[in-house]
C-alpha positions, 0 to 999 in steps of 0.5 A: 500601507493602510490595513485595508490595502494590505489585506487586499494584497494578501494573495499576491504576496509570498508566504514569508512576506504575508507573515512578516507584514501581518499586524502584530496582533495577528502574528502573535496569535497562538494558532492552537487556541484560536477561539473567540475568547482567546483573541485580543480585541485588537486582533478580533477587530482586524479579523472583523475588518477582513471579513467586511472587505472580502464579504459584502452584506447579505453574503451567502454560505457559497460566498463564505466558502469561497472566502475560505478557500481563496483568501484564508486556507493557504495563508500561513497565519489566517488558515489557523484562524478559519474557526474564529471566522466561521464563528463570526460569520455565524453571528451575522444576523443575515447569514446562515451556514449550510452543509457546504461550510459545515463540511469544509470546517469539519474536514479542515479541522480533522485533517489539521489535527485540531480535534479540540474544536471538533466537538463544539463544531458538531454541537453547533451543526446539531443545534443549527441544522443546514437549511436543507432540513427546514422541511420535514427531513434532515439534510442528507449531508449531515451523516457523512459530515459526522462520519468524517469527524468520527473517523478522525477521532478514532484514528487519534484514539479519542474513542469517547469523543467519537461516541459522543459525536455518534450520539449527536449524529443519531439525534440529527439524522432521519432513520438509522446510521449507516453500517459504515459509521458502526464499523469505524467505531468498532475498528477504533476500539479494536485498534486501540486494544479495547476489544470488550468495548468493540463487542459491546458496540457490536451488540448495540448495533444489533439491538438497534437493528442495523445489519452488520456487514462483512467488514464488521465481522472481519474486524471482530474476527481479527480482534478475537485473533489478536487476543488469542481467542481463535475459537471465538473467532471461528464462531464469529466466522460462522455467525456471519451466515446467521446474518446473511453475510458471506465471508470474503477473501479477507475473512479466510486470510485472517483466519488462516494467518492466525491458525498458522501462527498458533501451530494449527497447520491442518486447520489453516490449510483446510481453511484455504481449500474451504475458501475455494469450495465456497467459490473464492479464488485463492489470492496471492496474499493467501499463498504468501500467508500460507508459505510464510507461515509454514516456512516460519515453522521449518515446514518448507517441504510442506509448503512445496507440496501445497503449492504443487497441489494448488498448481495441479488443481488450477488454484495457484494464482499466476501473480504469486511469486514463490521467490521467497520459498526458493530462497529459503530452500537454496539458503538451506542447501535443498537446491534439488527440491527447489529445482523440482518445485520450479519444474513442477510449477512451470510445467503447470504454466505457473512460471517463476519470476525473474528474480526467482529464476536468478536465485535458483541459478545462483543456488545451482551454481554454488553446488556445481549443478551446471547442467540444471542451471543451464536448463533453467537459463535456457527456458528463461531465454526461450520465454523471453525472460532476460537475466541480468548480465552478471548471472548470465556471464557467471554461468557462461564462465562456469561452462567455459571452466568446465570445457563447455565453451561451445554450449556456452556460445550457444547460449550466447546466440540464444540470448542474442536472438531473444534481445539480450544485448552482448557485452565485452565481458561475455566475449572475453569469457568465451574467447578465453574458453575456446583458447583453453580448448584449443579452438582457434577458429571459434576464438578468432570468429568471436574476436572479428565479431567484437571488432564489428561491434566496436568492443575493440577500441583500436588496432593495437588491442586487436593485434594483442588479442590475435597474438595471444591466440597464436601463443596460446596455440604454440 
């Protein structure tokens, strides 16, 4: 097969076929060092032929981008040679890259973690501006292109490279950089524990007259908190107002979390109430932070009182699931307070979740509080919250064991009306309960119902059940 014919057939072959049929010069290239200087003359010649086949003379940036997308991007070997092809195209006299090819190359190198090539690519972009910049203004795509690269550097912890890219970008754009670019670098410093440098960059931002936003302040507040400087975090929180920036839920949640971790419970709770006074609604995340923080310090009753107060004032979000708090109360034997909490919140239309109700019912059953378990199950069914069959049957069994088969059957009928499908186990529990109480009529009615529903497979089983009832009576 001729080399030209082989190249034209690349898209039609499978990945394994394409790799095995590539000329040895291309297959042995180390993709981690795919620059012009690292390719052998034979490999360079083959790649140049590839370009000549797919790109006609006087090809445009649009043509080259299409070539990268359709013939190079998904190829198992060629995709790692895209930077060489990019540089080769730049060497063609009649060709000029624009922001579309710059953006594609920057994103491809960043996403595939080939950051070692990004610096030279960004220097090329700065030295060879997009044709959009041939007038008096720079290309509007320049900043987003650099921003993507800066973000990739910061995610990888290469903050020095990010700063170099930032300075290169500043010289290449009109006006001041967007606050989002500053935020990316500040977050990178905080993430990799260089908080002092994050503060330096923040002050540089202020000197360069770029107005910080809520993301800037939230990042710095979190940085102070992680460095155990709550006082300075609170000071930064107050500084937001001087810059005309209002805090958001994330600002409050960060401070609340760290106040509680530091044992400053009143300050953390006070911050939650201050949040509502400023017009923000308490979120489910806020409640989770408060409840978890208090419970970690053994203050579960305080958490209960707080939720009840939120509920009575209409501040408790409907989406907050207080299952975790109920689980902690039940596991420590404080089932009475768990029951009281559910009733208080339910009364104010803060219904518990299905799993929260199940947890409470199991806690009540373990402590033999059958009446209260029955009450919760009844409320669940009335609101069409269908329990799992195990919990439902276990409660019916407890009631039958207590000589309350009639109430248990009433519960079954309520569940049936609300869409709870009956089971053979449910009927067997109730039949046994009625038999122990000597209620033959009710027991026989349930056996007949089982027969109608197909739970009794044959006449022998049916006769066996009737015979047991007769023996039980005698």
